[in-house]
Backbone as XML, in Angstrom:
<?xml version="1.0"?>
<chain id="A" units="angstrom">
  <residue number="1" name="MET">
    <atom name="N" x="66.727" y="94.934" z="152.700"/>
    <atom name="CA" x="67.067" y="94.936" z="154.112"/>
    <atom name="C" x="66.372" y="93.808" z="154.869"/>
  </residue>
  <residue number="2" name="LYS">
    <atom name="N" x="65.998" y="92.760" z="154.155"/>
    <atom name="CA" x="65.375" y="91.623" z="154.817"/>
    <atom name="C" x="66.310" y="91.019" z="155.859"/>
  </residue>
  <residue number="3" name="PHE">
    <atom name="N" x="67.617" y="91.131" z="155.605"/>
    <atom name="CA" x="68.632" y="90.621" z="156.516"/>
    <atom name="C" x="68.425" y="91.195" z="157.915"/>
  </residue>
  <residue number="4" name="LEU">
    <atom name="N" x="68.239" y="92.512" z="158.004"/>
    <atom name="CA" x="68.044" y="93.127" z="159.313"/>
    <atom name="C" x="66.697" y="92.764" z="159.912"/>
  </residue>
  <residue number="5" name="SER">
    <atom name="N" x="65.702" y="92.544" z="159.081"/>
    <atom name="CA" x="64.407" y="92.169" z="159.639"/>
    <atom name="C" x="64.398" y="90.722" z="160.117"/>
  </residue>
  <residue number="6" name="ASN">
    <atom name="N" x="65.286" y="89.875" z="159.575"/>
    <atom name="CA" x="65.375" y="88.484" z="160.022"/>
    <atom name="C" x="66.201" y="88.320" z="161.285"/>
  </residue>
  <residue number="7" name="TYR">
    <atom name="N" x="67.260" y="89.106" z="161.439"/>
    <atom name="CA" x="68.188" y="88.954" z="162.562"/>
    <atom name="C" x="68.538" y="90.296" z="163.205"/>
  </residue>
  <residue number="8" name="PRO">
    <atom name="N" x="67.576" y="91.130" z="163.539"/>
    <atom name="CA" x="67.927" y="92.471" z="164.023"/>
    <atom name="C" x="68.711" y="92.462" z="165.334"/>
  </residue>
  <residue number="9" name="THR">
    <atom name="N" x="68.282" y="91.666" z="166.286"/>
    <atom name="CA" x="68.950" y="91.656" z="167.589"/>
    <atom name="C" x="70.354" y="91.084" z="167.470"/>
  </residue>
  <residue number="10" name="GLU">
    <atom name="N" x="70.491" y="90.004" z="166.727"/>
    <atom name="CA" x="71.794" y="89.374" z="166.558"/>
    <atom name="C" x="72.785" y="90.329" z="165.886"/>
  </residue>
  <residue number="11" name="VAL">
    <atom name="N" x="72.331" y="90.989" z="164.819"/>
    <atom name="CA" x="73.215" y="91.895" z="164.077"/>
    <atom name="C" x="73.601" y="93.095" z="164.936"/>
  </residue>
  <residue number="12" name="LEU">
    <atom name="N" x="72.646" y="93.687" z="165.632"/>
    <atom name="CA" x="72.957" y="94.846" z="166.470"/>
    <atom name="C" x="73.908" y="94.467" z="167.597"/>
  </residue>
  <residue number="13" name="LEU">
    <atom name="N" x="73.697" y="93.320" z="168.186"/>
    <atom name="CA" x="74.573" y="92.857" z="169.249"/>
    <atom name="C" x="75.981" y="92.598" z="168.712"/>
  </residue>
  <residue number="14" name="LEU">
    <atom name="N" x="76.066" y="91.946" z="167.563"/>
    <atom name="CA" x="77.377" y="91.702" z="166.954"/>
    <atom name="C" x="78.080" y="93.018" z="166.612"/>
  </residue>
  <residue number="15" name="LEU">
    <atom name="N" x="77.353" y="93.975" z="166.075"/>
    <atom name="CA" x="77.960" y="95.272" z="165.761"/>
    <atom name="C" x="78.461" y="95.965" z="167.021"/>
  </residue>
  <residue number="16" name="PHE">
    <atom name="N" x="77.694" y="95.889" z="168.102"/>
    <atom name="CA" x="78.110" y="96.469" z="169.378"/>
    <atom name="C" x="79.438" y="95.852" z="169.832"/>
  </residue>
  <residue number="17" name="LEU">
    <atom name="N" x="79.515" y="94.535" z="169.814"/>
    <atom name="CA" x="80.728" y="93.865" z="170.263"/>
    <atom name="C" x="81.896" y="94.087" z="169.309"/>
  </residue>
  <residue number="18" name="ILE">
    <atom name="N" x="81.614" y="94.109" z="168.011"/>
    <atom name="CA" x="82.675" y="94.385" z="167.034"/>
    <atom name="C" x="83.267" y="95.766" z="167.298"/>
  </residue>
  <residue number="19" name="ILE">
    <atom name="N" x="82.411" y="96.763" z="167.449"/>
    <atom name="CA" x="82.893" y="98.126" z="167.709"/>
    <atom name="C" x="83.681" y="98.169" z="169.008"/>
  </residue>
  <residue number="20" name="THR">
    <atom name="N" x="83.151" y="97.546" z="170.052"/>
    <atom name="CA" x="83.820" y="97.543" z="171.355"/>
    <atom name="C" x="85.216" y="96.961" z="171.268"/>
  </residue>
  <residue number="21" name="PHE">
    <atom name="N" x="85.339" y="95.781" z="170.662"/>
    <atom name="CA" x="86.631" y="95.100" z="170.652"/>
    <atom name="C" x="87.571" y="95.635" z="169.583"/>
  </residue>
  <residue number="22" name="VAL">
    <atom name="N" x="87.059" y="96.154" z="168.479"/>
    <atom name="CA" x="87.942" y="96.791" z="167.482"/>
    <atom name="C" x="88.590" y="98.025" z="168.094"/>
  </residue>
  <residue number="23" name="LEU">
    <atom name="N" x="87.789" y="98.851" z="168.746"/>
    <atom name="CA" x="88.356" y="100.064" z="169.348"/>
    <atom name="C" x="89.319" y="99.729" z="170.473"/>
  </residue>
  <residue number="24" name="SER">
    <atom name="N" x="89.019" y="98.703" z="171.232"/>
    <atom name="CA" x="89.922" y="98.263" z="172.297"/>
    <atom name="C" x="91.251" y="97.789" z="171.714"/>
  </residue>
  <residue number="25" name="ALA">
    <atom name="N" x="91.194" y="96.999" z="170.655"/>
    <atom name="CA" x="92.416" y="96.490" z="170.026"/>
    <atom name="C" x="93.230" y="97.629" z="169.407"/>
  </residue>
  <residue number="26" name="ILE">
    <atom name="N" x="92.554" y="98.543" z="168.738"/>
    <atom name="CA" x="93.255" y="99.680" z="168.120"/>
    <atom name="C" x="93.955" y="100.513" z="169.190"/>
  </residue>
  <residue number="27" name="GLU">
    <atom name="N" x="93.258" y="100.756" z="170.288"/>
    <atom name="CA" x="93.851" y="101.534" z="171.379"/>
    <atom name="C" x="95.100" y="100.850" z="171.922"/>
  </residue>
  <residue number="28" name="LYS">
    <atom name="N" x="95.028" y="99.544" z="172.102"/>
    <atom name="CA" x="96.190" y="98.803" z="172.611"/>
    <atom name="C" x="97.355" y="98.878" z="171.625"/>
  </residue>
  <residue number="29" name="MET">
    <atom name="N" x="97.084" y="98.741" z="170.341"/>
    <atom name="CA" x="98.153" y="98.745" z="169.338"/>
    <atom name="C" x="98.753" y="100.134" z="169.148"/>
  </residue>
  <residue number="30" name="GLN">
    <atom name="N" x="97.919" y="101.173" z="169.208"/>
    <atom name="CA" x="98.421" y="102.528" z="168.982"/>
    <atom name="C" x="99.291" y="103.032" z="170.129"/>
  </residue>
  <residue number="31" name="ASP">
    <atom name="N" x="98.976" y="102.602" z="171.354"/>
    <atom name="CA" x="99.740" y="103.077" z="172.505"/>
    <atom name="C" x="100.116" y="101.898" z="173.392"/>
  </residue>
  <residue number="32" name="TRP">
    <atom name="N" x="100.857" y="100.972" z="172.799"/>
    <atom name="CA" x="101.228" y="99.755" z="173.529"/>
    <atom name="C" x="102.003" y="100.088" z="174.802"/>
  </residue>
  <residue number="33" name="LYS">
    <atom name="N" x="103.036" y="100.945" z="174.676"/>
    <atom name="CA" x="103.859" y="101.275" z="175.842"/>
    <atom name="C" x="103.042" y="101.971" z="176.924"/>
  </residue>
  <residue number="34" name="GLY">
    <atom name="N" x="102.176" y="102.876" z="176.529"/>
    <atom name="CA" x="101.334" y="103.572" z="177.502"/>
    <atom name="C" x="100.392" y="102.622" z="178.216"/>
  </residue>
  <residue number="35" name="ASN">
    <atom name="N" x="99.808" y="101.697" z="177.464"/>
    <atom name="CA" x="98.903" y="100.715" z="178.067"/>
    <atom name="C" x="99.649" y="99.786" z="179.017"/>
  </residue>
  <residue number="36" name="VAL">
    <atom name="N" x="100.810" y="99.312" z="178.589"/>
    <atom name="CA" x="101.602" y="98.427" z="179.453"/>
    <atom name="C" x="101.997" y="99.172" z="180.731"/>
  </residue>
  <residue number="37" name="GLY">
    <atom name="N" x="102.411" y="100.415" z="180.589"/>
    <atom name="CA" x="102.785" y="101.209" z="181.763"/>
    <atom name="C" x="101.622" y="101.405" z="182.722"/>
  </residue>
  <residue number="38" name="PHE">
    <atom name="N" x="100.473" y="101.772" z="182.172"/>
    <atom name="CA" x="99.289" y="101.982" z="183.011"/>
    <atom name="C" x="98.882" y="100.691" z="183.710"/>
  </residue>
  <residue number="39" name="ILE">
    <atom name="N" x="98.840" y="99.610" z="182.964"/>
    <atom name="CA" x="98.376" y="98.344" z="183.533"/>
    <atom name="C" x="99.401" y="97.781" z="184.512"/>
  </residue>
  <residue number="40" name="THR">
    <atom name="N" x="100.693" y="97.972" z="184.230"/>
    <atom name="CA" x="101.719" y="97.529" z="185.174"/>
    <atom name="C" x="101.531" y="98.236" z="186.515"/>
  </residue>
  <residue number="41" name="HIS">
    <atom name="N" x="101.296" y="99.534" z="186.464"/>
    <atom name="CA" x="101.036" y="100.286" z="187.699"/>
    <atom name="C" x="99.744" y="99.804" z="188.355"/>
  </residue>
  <residue number="42" name="HIS">
    <atom name="N" x="98.736" y="99.557" z="187.560"/>
    <atom name="CA" x="97.430" y="99.104" z="188.049"/>
    <atom name="C" x="97.559" y="97.766" z="188.791"/>
  </residue>
  <residue number="43" name="PHE">
    <atom name="N" x="98.443" y="96.899" z="188.307"/>
    <atom name="CA" x="98.617" y="95.564" z="188.880"/>
    <atom name="C" x="99.841" y="95.448" z="189.784"/>
  </residue>
  <residue number="44" name="LYS">
    <atom name="N" x="100.369" y="96.565" z="190.254"/>
    <atom name="CA" x="101.619" y="96.534" z="191.019"/>
    <atom name="C" x="101.545" y="95.681" z="192.285"/>
  </residue>
  <residue number="45" name="ASN">
    <atom name="N" x="100.360" y="95.498" z="192.858"/>
    <atom name="CA" x="100.223" y="94.692" z="194.076"/>
    <atom name="C" x="99.516" y="93.362" z="193.820"/>
  </residue>
  <residue number="46" name="SER">
    <atom name="N" x="99.515" y="92.911" z="192.585"/>
    <atom name="CA" x="98.812" y="91.667" z="192.263"/>
    <atom name="C" x="99.804" y="90.623" z="191.769"/>
  </residue>
  <residue number="47" name="PRO">
    <atom name="N" x="99.390" y="89.369" z="191.734"/>
    <atom name="CA" x="100.289" y="88.324" z="191.219"/>
    <atom name="C" x="100.584" y="88.459" z="189.723"/>
  </residue>
  <residue number="48" name="LEU">
    <atom name="N" x="99.855" y="89.325" z="189.033"/>
    <atom name="CA" x="100.046" y="89.480" z="187.582"/>
    <atom name="C" x="101.096" y="90.518" z="187.220"/>
  </residue>
  <residue number="49" name="LYS">
    <atom name="N" x="101.667" y="91.183" z="188.214"/>
    <atom name="CA" x="102.529" y="92.342" z="187.956"/>
    <atom name="C" x="103.717" y="92.063" z="187.043"/>
  </residue>
  <residue number="50" name="ASN">
    <atom name="N" x="104.237" y="90.851" z="187.032"/>
    <atom name="CA" x="105.414" y="90.548" z="186.212"/>
    <atom name="C" x="105.073" y="90.018" z="184.819"/>
  </residue>
  <residue number="51" name="ASN">
    <atom name="N" x="103.796" y="89.874" z="184.513"/>
    <atom name="CA" x="103.392" y="89.287" z="183.234"/>
    <atom name="C" x="102.470" y="90.196" z="182.427"/>
  </residue>
  <residue number="52" name="VAL">
    <atom name="N" x="102.489" y="91.477" z="182.711"/>
    <atom name="CA" x="101.526" y="92.398" z="182.095"/>
    <atom name="C" x="101.628" y="92.400" z="180.573"/>
  </residue>
  <residue number="53" name="SER">
    <atom name="N" x="102.820" y="92.543" z="180.027"/>
    <atom name="CA" x="102.975" y="92.598" z="178.561"/>
    <atom name="C" x="102.452" y="91.329" z="177.903"/>
  </residue>
  <residue number="54" name="PHE">
    <atom name="N" x="102.844" y="90.191" z="178.438"/>
    <atom name="CA" x="102.417" y="88.906" z="177.881"/>
    <atom name="C" x="100.896" y="88.769" z="177.939"/>
  </residue>
  <residue number="55" name="LEU">
    <atom name="N" x="100.318" y="89.057" z="179.092"/>
    <atom name="CA" x="98.870" y="88.900" z="179.258"/>
    <atom name="C" x="98.091" y="89.898" z="178.410"/>
  </residue>
  <residue number="56" name="LEU">
    <atom name="N" x="98.602" y="91.122" z="178.303"/>
    <atom name="CA" x="97.946" y="92.116" z="177.442"/>
    <atom name="C" x="98.000" y="91.666" z="175.985"/>
  </residue>
  <residue number="57" name="GLY">
    <atom name="N" x="99.113" y="91.058" z="175.588"/>
    <atom name="CA" x="99.221" y="90.523" z="174.222"/>
    <atom name="C" x="98.212" y="89.407" z="173.974"/>
  </residue>
  <residue number="58" name="ILE">
    <atom name="N" x="98.030" y="88.532" z="174.956"/>
    <atom name="CA" x="97.038" y="87.451" z="174.835"/>
    <atom name="C" x="95.638" y="88.044" z="174.673"/>
  </residue>
  <residue number="59" name="ILE">
    <atom name="N" x="95.315" y="89.029" z="175.501"/>
    <atom name="CA" x="93.999" y="89.683" z="175.405"/>
    <atom name="C" x="93.821" y="90.303" z="174.021"/>
  </residue>
  <residue number="60" name="LEU">
    <atom name="N" x="94.848" y="90.987" z="173.529"/>
    <atom name="CA" x="94.779" y="91.619" z="172.209"/>
    <atom name="C" x="94.538" y="90.581" z="171.116"/>
  </residue>
  <residue number="61" name="ILE">
    <atom name="N" x="95.248" y="89.474" z="171.163"/>
    <atom name="CA" x="95.083" y="88.433" z="170.149"/>
    <atom name="C" x="93.672" y="87.847" z="170.197"/>
  </residue>
  <residue number="62" name="ILE">
    <atom name="N" x="93.167" y="87.581" z="171.378"/>
    <atom name="CA" x="91.810" y="87.027" z="171.497"/>
    <atom name="C" x="90.776" y="88.032" z="171.003"/>
  </residue>
  <residue number="63" name="GLU">
    <atom name="N" x="90.972" y="89.316" z="171.316"/>
    <atom name="CA" x="90.046" y="90.344" z="170.822"/>
    <atom name="C" x="90.014" y="90.359" z="169.296"/>
  </residue>
  <residue number="64" name="ILE">
    <atom name="N" x="91.180" y="90.310" z="168.681"/>
    <atom name="CA" x="91.252" y="90.354" z="167.217"/>
    <atom name="C" x="90.579" y="89.121" z="166.612"/>
  </residue>
  <residue number="65" name="ILE">
    <atom name="N" x="90.857" y="87.950" z="167.162"/>
    <atom name="CA" x="90.240" y="86.721" z="166.651"/>
    <atom name="C" x="88.726" y="86.782" z="166.819"/>
  </residue>
  <residue number="66" name="ALA">
    <atom name="N" x="88.272" y="87.272" z="167.972"/>
    <atom name="CA" x="86.827" y="87.388" z="168.214"/>
    <atom name="C" x="86.179" y="88.312" z="167.188"/>
  </residue>
  <residue number="67" name="VAL">
    <atom name="N" x="86.824" y="89.433" z="166.908"/>
    <atom name="CA" x="86.281" y="90.382" z="165.925"/>
    <atom name="C" x="86.214" y="89.744" z="164.545"/>
  </residue>
  <residue number="68" name="VAL">
    <atom name="N" x="87.258" y="89.034" z="164.155"/>
    <atom name="CA" x="87.260" y="88.378" z="162.840"/>
    <atom name="C" x="86.101" y="87.394" z="162.752"/>
  </residue>
  <residue number="69" name="PHE">
    <atom name="N" x="85.923" y="86.575" z="163.781"/>
    <atom name="CA" x="84.800" y="85.631" z="163.788"/>
    <atom name="C" x="83.460" y="86.360" z="163.715"/>
  </residue>
  <residue number="70" name="MET">
    <atom name="N" x="83.328" y="87.451" z="164.461"/>
    <atom name="CA" x="82.041" y="88.163" z="164.462"/>
    <atom name="C" x="81.761" y="88.838" z="163.125"/>
  </residue>
  <residue number="71" name="VAL">
    <atom name="N" x="82.790" y="89.387" z="162.481"/>
    <atom name="CA" x="82.601" y="89.990" z="161.156"/>
    <atom name="C" x="82.183" y="88.914" z="160.157"/>
  </residue>
  <residue number="72" name="PHE">
    <atom name="N" x="82.875" y="87.780" z="160.172"/>
    <atom name="CA" x="82.465" y="86.667" z="159.311"/>
    <atom name="C" x="81.076" y="86.172" z="159.698"/>
  </residue>
  <residue number="73" name="GLY">
    <atom name="N" x="80.774" y="86.253" z="160.990"/>
    <atom name="CA" x="79.453" y="85.838" z="161.461"/>
    <atom name="C" x="78.336" y="86.702" z="160.900"/>
  </residue>
  <residue number="74" name="VAL">
    <atom name="N" x="78.561" y="88.003" z="160.832"/>
    <atom name="CA" x="77.559" y="88.893" z="160.234"/>
    <atom name="C" x="77.384" y="88.534" z="158.765"/>
  </residue>
  <residue number="75" name="PHE">
    <atom name="N" x="78.496" y="88.317" z="158.067"/>
    <atom name="CA" x="78.429" y="87.919" z="156.661"/>
    <atom name="C" x="77.701" y="86.583" z="156.513"/>
  </residue>
  <residue number="76" name="GLN">
    <atom name="N" x="78.000" y="85.628" z="157.375"/>
    <atom name="CA" x="77.357" y="84.312" z="157.321"/>
    <atom name="C" x="75.858" y="84.424" z="157.597"/>
  </residue>
  <residue number="77" name="LEU">
    <atom name="N" x="75.473" y="85.253" z="158.552"/>
    <atom name="CA" x="74.042" y="85.481" z="158.799"/>
    <atom name="C" x="73.368" y="86.038" z="157.553"/>
  </residue>
  <residue number="78" name="TYR">
    <atom name="N" x="74.041" y="86.988" z="156.914"/>
    <atom name="CA" x="73.488" y="87.634" z="155.722"/>
    <atom name="C" x="73.350" y="86.660" z="154.556"/>
  </residue>
  <residue number="79" name="THR">
    <atom name="N" x="74.358" y="85.820" z="154.360"/>
    <atom name="CA" x="74.352" y="84.965" z="153.171"/>
    <atom name="C" x="73.591" y="83.660" z="153.357"/>
  </residue>
  <residue number="80" name="THR">
    <atom name="N" x="73.717" y="83.033" z="154.528"/>
    <atom name="CA" x="73.115" y="81.712" z="154.701"/>
    <atom name="C" x="72.174" y="81.605" z="155.899"/>
  </residue>
  <residue number="81" name="GLY">
    <atom name="N" x="72.239" y="82.581" z="156.794"/>
    <atom name="CA" x="71.437" y="82.499" z="158.009"/>
    <atom name="C" x="72.080" y="81.655" z="159.099"/>
  </residue>
  <residue number="82" name="ALA">
    <atom name="N" x="73.265" y="81.113" z="158.816"/>
    <atom name="CA" x="73.976" y="80.300" z="159.808"/>
    <atom name="C" x="74.620" y="81.207" z="160.857"/>
  </residue>
  <residue number="83" name="LYS">
    <atom name="N" x="74.820" y="80.666" z="162.043"/>
    <atom name="CA" x="75.278" y="81.484" z="163.158"/>
    <atom name="C" x="76.585" y="81.016" z="163.789"/>
  </residue>
  <residue number="84" name="GLU">
    <atom name="N" x="77.250" y="80.028" z="163.212"/>
    <atom name="CA" x="78.416" y="79.429" z="163.859"/>
    <atom name="C" x="79.544" y="80.416" z="164.114"/>
  </residue>
  <residue number="85" name="PHE">
    <atom name="N" x="79.968" y="81.148" z="163.074"/>
    <atom name="CA" x="81.076" y="82.082" z="163.256"/>
    <atom name="C" x="80.723" y="83.176" z="164.255"/>
  </residue>
  <residue number="86" name="ALA">
    <atom name="N" x="79.511" y="83.682" z="164.170"/>
    <atom name="CA" x="79.081" y="84.719" z="165.112"/>
    <atom name="C" x="79.126" y="84.192" z="166.539"/>
  </residue>
  <residue number="87" name="LEU">
    <atom name="N" x="78.662" y="82.978" z="166.736"/>
    <atom name="CA" x="78.663" y="82.379" z="168.069"/>
    <atom name="C" x="80.093" y="82.220" z="168.581"/>
  </residue>
  <residue number="88" name="TRP">
    <atom name="N" x="80.995" y="81.740" z="167.742"/>
    <atom name="CA" x="82.389" y="81.585" z="168.175"/>
    <atom name="C" x="82.979" y="82.934" z="168.586"/>
  </residue>
  <residue number="89" name="GLY">
    <atom name="N" x="82.683" y="83.977" z="167.809"/>
    <atom name="CA" x="83.193" y="85.307" z="168.139"/>
    <atom name="C" x="82.643" y="85.837" z="169.445"/>
  </residue>
  <residue number="90" name="VAL">
    <atom name="N" x="81.349" y="85.635" z="169.665"/>
    <atom name="CA" x="80.736" y="86.113" z="170.901"/>
    <atom name="C" x="81.254" y="85.302" z="172.093"/>
  </residue>
  <residue number="91" name="GLU">
    <atom name="N" x="81.461" y="84.001" z="171.902"/>
    <atom name="CA" x="82.024" y="83.188" z="172.989"/>
    <atom name="C" x="83.442" y="83.638" z="173.330"/>
  </residue>
  <residue number="92" name="LEU">
    <atom name="N" x="84.245" y="83.951" z="172.327"/>
    <atom name="CA" x="85.587" y="84.479" z="172.597"/>
    <atom name="C" x="85.515" y="85.835" z="173.295"/>
  </residue>
  <residue number="93" name="SER">
    <atom name="N" x="84.531" y="86.641" z="172.942"/>
    <atom name="CA" x="84.333" y="87.922" z="173.626"/>
    <atom name="C" x="84.038" y="87.693" z="175.099"/>
  </residue>
  <residue number="94" name="ALA">
    <atom name="N" x="83.197" y="86.710" z="175.396"/>
    <atom name="CA" x="82.866" y="86.394" z="176.786"/>
    <atom name="C" x="84.109" y="85.923" z="177.543"/>
  </residue>
  <residue number="95" name="ILE">
    <atom name="N" x="84.918" y="85.095" z="176.898"/>
    <atom name="CA" x="86.150" y="84.618" z="177.536"/>
    <atom name="C" x="87.091" y="85.791" z="177.814"/>
  </residue>
  <residue number="96" name="THR">
    <atom name="N" x="87.199" y="86.702" z="176.865"/>
    <atom name="CA" x="88.031" y="87.891" z="177.055"/>
    <atom name="C" x="87.546" y="88.694" z="178.258"/>
  </residue>
  <residue number="97" name="LEU">
    <atom name="N" x="86.247" y="88.877" z="178.343"/>
    <atom name="CA" x="85.693" y="89.637" z="179.466"/>
    <atom name="C" x="85.935" y="88.930" z="180.795"/>
  </residue>
  <residue number="98" name="LEU">
    <atom name="N" x="85.884" y="87.612" z="180.795"/>
    <atom name="CA" x="86.193" y="86.870" z="182.024"/>
    <atom name="C" x="87.657" y="87.062" z="182.418"/>
  </residue>
  <residue number="99" name="PHE">
    <atom name="N" x="88.555" y="87.042" z="181.437"/>
    <atom name="CA" x="89.972" y="87.297" z="181.732"/>
    <atom name="C" x="90.157" y="88.702" z="182.310"/>
  </residue>
  <residue number="100" name="LEU">
    <atom name="N" x="89.482" y="89.671" z="181.707"/>
    <atom name="CA" x="89.575" y="91.042" z="182.207"/>
    <atom name="C" x="89.008" y="91.152" z="183.628"/>
  </residue>
  <residue number="101" name="LEU">
    <atom name="N" x="87.929" y="90.440" z="183.877"/>
    <atom name="CA" x="87.325" y="90.437" z="185.213"/>
    <atom name="C" x="88.298" y="89.866" z="186.245"/>
  </residue>
  <residue number="102" name="ILE">
    <atom name="N" x="88.944" y="88.762" z="185.901"/>
    <atom name="CA" x="89.933" y="88.176" z="186.812"/>
    <atom name="C" x="91.017" y="89.209" z="187.131"/>
  </residue>
  <residue number="103" name="GLY">
    <atom name="N" x="91.500" y="89.884" z="186.108"/>
    <atom name="CA" x="92.530" y="90.904" z="186.318"/>
    <atom name="C" x="92.061" y="92.031" z="187.208"/>
  </residue>
  <residue number="104" name="GLN">
    <atom name="N" x="90.856" y="92.507" z="186.960"/>
    <atom name="CA" x="90.332" y="93.613" z="187.773"/>
    <atom name="C" x="90.165" y="93.195" z="189.228"/>
  </residue>
  <residue number="105" name="ARG">
    <atom name="N" x="89.684" y="91.988" z="189.432"/>
    <atom name="CA" x="89.505" y="91.497" z="190.803"/>
    <atom name="C" x="90.847" y="91.317" z="191.507"/>
  </residue>
  <residue number="106" name="LEU">
    <atom name="N" x="91.842" y="90.762" z="190.801"/>
    <atom name="CA" x="93.160" y="90.600" z="191.407"/>
    <atom name="C" x="93.809" y="91.945" z="191.718"/>
  </residue>
  <residue number="107" name="ALA">
    <atom name="N" x="93.528" y="92.945" z="190.900"/>
    <atom name="CA" x="94.054" y="94.293" z="191.136"/>
    <atom name="C" x="93.234" y="95.040" z="192.186"/>
  </residue>
  <residue number="108" name="LYS">
    <atom name="N" x="92.175" y="94.411" z="192.661"/>
    <atom name="CA" x="91.261" y="95.005" z="193.645"/>
    <atom name="C" x="90.602" y="96.282" z="193.114"/>
  </residue>
  <residue number="109" name="ASP">
    <atom name="N" x="90.378" y="96.299" z="191.800"/>
    <atom name="CA" x="89.653" y="97.400" z="191.159"/>
    <atom name="C" x="88.191" y="96.977" z="191.032"/>
  </residue>
  <residue number="110" name="TYR">
    <atom name="N" x="87.484" y="97.095" z="192.131"/>
    <atom name="CA" x="86.104" y="96.599" z="192.165"/>
    <atom name="C" x="85.161" y="97.404" z="191.276"/>
  </residue>
  <residue number="111" name="PRO">
    <atom name="N" x="85.279" y="98.734" z="191.198"/>
    <atom name="CA" x="84.428" y="99.461" z="190.240"/>
    <atom name="C" x="84.713" y="99.052" z="188.787"/>
  </residue>
  <residue number="112" name="GLY">
    <atom name="N" x="85.991" y="98.835" z="188.460"/>
    <atom name="CA" x="86.345" y="98.386" z="187.110"/>
    <atom name="C" x="85.769" y="97.017" z="186.820"/>
  </residue>
  <residue number="113" name="ALA">
    <atom name="N" x="85.836" y="96.130" z="187.806"/>
    <atom name="CA" x="85.269" y="94.786" z="187.636"/>
    <atom name="C" x="83.764" y="94.878" z="187.459"/>
  </residue>
  <residue number="114" name="MET">
    <atom name="N" x="83.134" y="95.744" z="188.234"/>
    <atom name="CA" x="81.679" y="95.884" z="188.143"/>
    <atom name="C" x="81.258" y="96.414" z="186.770"/>
  </residue>
  <residue number="115" name="SER">
    <atom name="N" x="82.035" y="97.324" z="186.210"/>
    <atom name="CA" x="81.673" y="97.885" z="184.904"/>
    <atom name="C" x="81.736" y="96.839" z="183.793"/>
  </residue>
  <residue number="116" name="LEU">
    <atom name="N" x="82.558" y="95.816" z="183.974"/>
    <atom name="CA" x="82.622" y="94.742" z="182.983"/>
    <atom name="C" x="81.344" y="93.916" z="182.961"/>
  </residue>
  <residue number="117" name="GLY">
    <atom name="N" x="80.600" y="93.949" z="184.064"/>
    <atom name="CA" x="79.360" y="93.182" z="184.153"/>
    <atom name="C" x="78.362" y="93.541" z="183.062"/>
  </residue>
  <residue number="118" name="VAL">
    <atom name="N" x="78.284" y="94.809" z="182.724"/>
    <atom name="CA" x="77.350" y="95.249" z="181.677"/>
    <atom name="C" x="77.718" y="94.605" z="180.337"/>
  </residue>
  <residue number="119" name="TYR">
    <atom name="N" x="78.993" y="94.641" z="180.008"/>
    <atom name="CA" x="79.447" y="94.026" z="178.760"/>
    <atom name="C" x="79.213" y="92.518" z="178.787"/>
  </residue>
  <residue number="120" name="PHE">
    <atom name="N" x="79.431" y="91.920" z="179.948"/>
    <atom name="CA" x="79.271" y="90.470" z="180.043"/>
    <atom name="C" x="77.812" y="90.060" z="179.877"/>
  </residue>
  <residue number="121" name="ILE">
    <atom name="N" x="76.902" y="90.821" z="180.455"/>
    <atom name="CA" x="75.472" y="90.526" z="180.303"/>
    <atom name="C" x="75.074" y="90.579" z="178.830"/>
  </residue>
  <residue number="122" name="ILE">
    <atom name="N" x="75.511" y="91.612" z="178.145"/>
    <atom name="CA" x="75.210" y="91.750" z="176.719"/>
    <atom name="C" x="75.798" y="90.570" z="175.939"/>
  </residue>
  <residue number="123" name="THR">
    <atom name="N" x="77.014" y="90.186" z="176.281"/>
    <atom name="CA" x="77.691" y="89.100" z="175.581"/>
    <atom name="C" x="77.010" y="87.756" z="175.829"/>
  </residue>
  <residue number="124" name="VAL">
    <atom name="N" x="76.622" y="87.493" z="177.068"/>
    <atom name="CA" x="75.935" y="86.234" z="177.380"/>
    <atom name="C" x="74.575" y="86.194" z="176.682"/>
  </residue>
  <residue number="125" name="PHE">
    <atom name="N" x="73.913" y="87.332" z="176.578"/>
    <atom name="CA" x="72.666" y="87.392" z="175.822"/>
    <atom name="C" x="72.925" y="87.033" z="174.364"/>
  </residue>
  <residue number="126" name="GLY">
    <atom name="N" x="74.054" y="87.490" z="173.830"/>
    <atom name="CA" x="74.429" y="87.140" z="172.461"/>
    <atom name="C" x="74.674" y="85.641" z="172.301"/>
  </residue>
  <residue number="127" name="VAL">
    <atom name="N" x="75.329" y="85.034" z="173.284"/>
    <atom name="CA" x="75.544" y="83.588" z="173.246"/>
    <atom name="C" x="74.195" y="82.873" z="173.243"/>
  </residue>
  <residue number="128" name="PHE">
    <atom name="N" x="73.289" y="83.343" z="174.077"/>
    <atom name="CA" x="71.945" y="82.744" z="174.139"/>
    <atom name="C" x="71.220" y="82.848" z="172.798"/>
  </residue>
  <residue number="129" name="LEU">
    <atom name="N" x="71.233" y="84.050" z="172.212"/>
    <atom name="CA" x="70.547" y="84.255" z="170.934"/>
    <atom name="C" x="71.131" y="83.411" z="169.814"/>
  </residue>
  <residue number="130" name="LEU">
    <atom name="N" x="72.447" y="83.379" z="169.763"/>
    <atom name="CA" x="73.108" y="82.693" z="168.646"/>
    <atom name="C" x="73.149" y="81.183" z="168.834"/>
  </residue>
  <residue number="131" name="ASN">
    <atom name="N" x="72.853" y="80.705" z="170.015"/>
    <atom name="CA" x="72.839" y="79.284" z="170.285"/>
    <atom name="C" x="71.497" y="78.636" z="169.921"/>
  </residue>
  <residue number="132" name="ASN">
    <atom name="N" x="70.526" y="79.442" z="169.605"/>
    <atom name="CA" x="69.187" y="78.913" z="169.243"/>
    <atom name="C" x="69.038" y="78.805" z="167.745"/>
  </residue>
</chain>
């Protein structure tokens, strides 16, 4: 378990984000119509109201790519100690959260936007750790 003793914070942070985005992606795929319906209603008074399906698909694709990078990143940390893939995955996670924040703000869902702040802080901390 030297791997965990060498990179405990990085691995735990990556696992947190992997779990977060895997479950988010699974939820979107399992109930696509329900999610589109909910989000369409959520954005009914915003400029995004006519593009919900397309934008949700973009978010889903970025989440999946981020997870793949982070999973490879954990493997790369374990095998070589390199952090490139993990960093790319965490950066994509941050971009996803920024997109979600824009949506929440445009929908005037201020509590929803505020709740994303916690995830964003954790993600930016991950970018900081993996950039060193």
